[in-house]
C-alpha positions in Angstrom: -14.7 17.3 16.6 -17.8 15.3 17.5 -17.7 13.4 20.8 -20.1 10.8 22.0 -21.1 9.8 25.5 -18.6 7.5 27.2 -18.4 5.5 30.4 -16.7 7.1 33.4 -12.9 7.0 33.2 -12.6 6.3 29.5 -11.8 8.9 26.8 -14.6 10.2 24.6 -15.2 8.4 21.3 -14.8 10.7 18.3 -16.5 10.3 15.0 -13.2 9.1 13.5 -13.0 6.4 16.2 -16.4 5.2 15.4 -15.6 4.9 11.7 -12.4 3.0 12.5 -14.2 0.7 14.9 -16.7 -0.1 12.1 -14.0 -0.9 9.7 -12.2 -3.1 12.2 -15.4 -5.0 13.1 -16.1 -5.6 9.4 -12.6 -6.7 8.4 -10.6 -7.8 11.5 -7.9 -5.4 10.6 -5.8 -3.8 13.4 -6.8 -0.2 14.1 -3.6 1.2 12.6 -4.3 -0.8 9.4 -7.9 0.4 9.3 -6.7 4.1 9.7 -4.3 3.6 6.8 -6.9 2.0 4.6 -9.5 4.7 5.3 -6.9 7.3 4.4 -5.8 5.5 1.2 -9.3 5.0 0.0 -10.2 8.6 0.7 -7.1 9.8 -1.2 -7.8 7.4 -4.0 -11.3 8.6 -4.4 -10.4 12.3 -4.2 -7.7 11.8 -6.9 -10.3 10.2 -9.3 -13.1 12.7 -8.8 -13.5 16.2 -10.3 -12.1 18.7 -7.9 -15.5 20.1 -6.8 -16.6 16.5 -6.0 -13.3 15.7 -4.2 -13.8 18.8 -2.1 -17.3 17.6 -1.3 -15.9 14.3 0.0 -13.1 15.9 2.0 -15.5 18.3 3.7 -17.5 15.3 5.0 -14.6 13.4 6.4 -13.7 13.5 10.1 -10.8 15.9 10.7 -8.5 13.1 11.6 -8.9 11.6 8.1 -8.3 15.0 6.4 -5.1 15.4 8.5 -3.9 11.9 7.6 -4.6 12.5 3.9 -2.3 15.6 4.1 0.4 13.8 6.0 0.6 10.7 3.9 1.9 12.3 0.7 4.0 9.3 -0.2 0.9 7.1 -0.3 -1.1 9.4 -2.6 -2.9 7.6 -5.4 -1.5 9.7 -8.2 -1.9 7.3 -11.1 -5.6 7.4 -12.0 -5.2 4.4 -14.3 -3.8 2.1 -11.7 -5.7 -0.7 -10.0 -7.5 0.9 -7.0 -7.2 -2.1 -4.7 -3.4 -2.4 -5.5 -3.0 1.3 -4.6 -4.8 0.8 -1.3 -2.8 -2.3 -0.5 0.4 -0.2 -0.8 -0.6 1.5 2.5 -0.7 -1.9 4.2 1.8 -4.2 2.3 0.8 -7.2 4.5 -2.7 -7.2 3.0 -3.4 -9.5 0.1 -5.3 -8.1 -2.9 -8.5 -9.9 -1.7 -8.0 -8.5 1.9 -7.5 -5.1 0.3 -10.7 -5.4 -1.6 -12.6 -6.4 1.6 -11.1 -3.4 3.4 -12.1 -1.1 0.5 -15.6 -2.5 0.7 -15.7 -1.8 4.5 -14.6 1.8 3.9 -17.3 2.3 1.2 -19.8 0.8 3.7 -18.8 3.3 6.3 -18.7 6.2 3.9 -22.2 5.3 2.7 -23.5 5.3 6.3 -21.9 8.6 7.4 -21.8 11.0 4.4 -24.5 12.6 2.4 -26.5 9.9 0.4 -26.8 12.4 -2.5 -23.0 12.8 -2.6 -22.5 9.0 -2.5 -25.0 8.5 -5.4 -23.3 11.3 -7.5 -19.8 10.1 -6.7 -20.6 6.5 -7.7 -22.0 7.8 -11.0 -18.8 9.7 -11.9 -16.1 7.3 -10.6 -14.5 4.7 -12.9 -16.5 1.5 -13.3 -14.1 -0.7 -11.2 -14.6 1.6 -8.2 -18.3 2.3 -8.6 -19.0 -1.4 -8.9 -17.1 -2.2 -5.7 -18.9 0.7 -3.9 -22.3 -0.5 -5.2 -21.8 -3.9 -3.6 -21.1 -2.1 -0.3 -24.3 0.0 -0.4 
């Protein structure tokens, strides 16, 4: 787990915390909502990518996200034909569709900042148009 310098008396900030903080600052979501959205988007992406590409994504995620993905089985995006934003909104029922799209955009922005640019370009090229279009607006 990557730790970053921190002021005396405060816990270290992990890579996962930094990602969540970025999502919170872009969306105004609560941290718990940002965690759920990050997990839901990650699950949704991995379910729509060929397995080797999904593994490439998972390998680049902070361990806390990988753990959350494995624990949130009931929120898995199993229907690859469903609306991506609707699936993500299931993890936070209080979000409207528009808020869900904004949260997805924020996660895509964070992913674009923190994972391999080559992987991001490739993933956007193989994802369904609805998702790649939304991700392209975040880049």
